[in-house]
C-alpha positions, 0 to 999 in steps of 0.5 A: 840310813834308816827310813820309817815304813820304806817300801823296798819296791820301786813304784810302777814306771819309776826308772831304776837308774838315771843318766845325766842329760847330754845338754847339761847345764840347763840353767846357768847364773847370769854373772853380770847381774848383781843378783846372781853375780856369785855364779851360783844357782841351785835348789830348783822346784818345777811345776807344769802350768798353762802349757809351760814348765816353770822353775823357781830356783835360788841364786846367790848375788855378788853381795853374798845374799841368796834370793829366789828367782823363776825361769820357764821353758816350753821345749824342756831345753831352752830355759828363759829367766824372768824377766830376761836372761840378761837381768834376772829379777828376784820373785822373792827378795831377801828383805831384812833377812840374810838369805832366802832360798830352797823354794817349794811351791804349791798352788791353792786355788788362785794362790801360789804358796811358796815354802822356803828357807829364810835365815834372818841372820847368818845361817840361822835357817827357819822355814817361812811361807810367802804367797802370790797370785802370780808366778812372780811378786811373792810377799813374805807371810810368816814363819811356819816352822822354827828350830826344835826344842833344846836337846832335839834332833833339829835344835840347830836349824830347819830348812829346805822344805819339800811340800805336797798338798793332798786332800786338804793336808799339807805335808812338809819334809824338811832338813833338821840339824843338831850337833853336826848331823842332818836328818829329814823330818816330816810336819803336817798342817791343815791350814798351811801355816800351823805345822805339827811335827810327826812323832816318828821324826826324824823319818830319815837319818843322815840325809837332806835337801830332799824332794818328795813326789807321789808316784801312783800311790807311793811317795818317792824321796830323792835326797842328798847324801854324802855320796851324791843324789 
């Protein structure tokens, strides 16, 4: 792997190791519901809001299409799906696409902006924006990042965004693929719609499905690799 400008020191307070939670799994699919009948929930994005912890996540229906859902918890253990565990409903449905998944949500004023993977057909992934004034009921806005030009490192597809909004700048880390390899790129925007790819891309090679957080003054990236997280 190769990272541009990587700090070898962990940020203050960041754990050097992780241990699996003894009460796992904390969320399982509702197999009896057609929207999650394929027994597959994944790609969570968590936020603290109004005294509860909120999780947007993807799930695969028995029809083979992925959708985006939301769950919430107060104690960190007893997660509840919206609107109910028995009948979870998508907060962003597929519409005319083949699948939608991998949500990354930021709150701008009174609006939730969800960046996510959208495949119009097959797995031709692109990154789209959806919005809502509440935790549910998201509506698609438009595509914000398509695949790169012919011959580029991300000419195949782009997806699985991780977005932070800081000081008027949207920073979006994302997966890009080409010729059987997957790398991580960075794109930035001032309006959350028009994104510009970083000239240093790809910033991390042979990895993907990243989640990025700012811890103190250090950016921390958790990433999926061939040997785990």
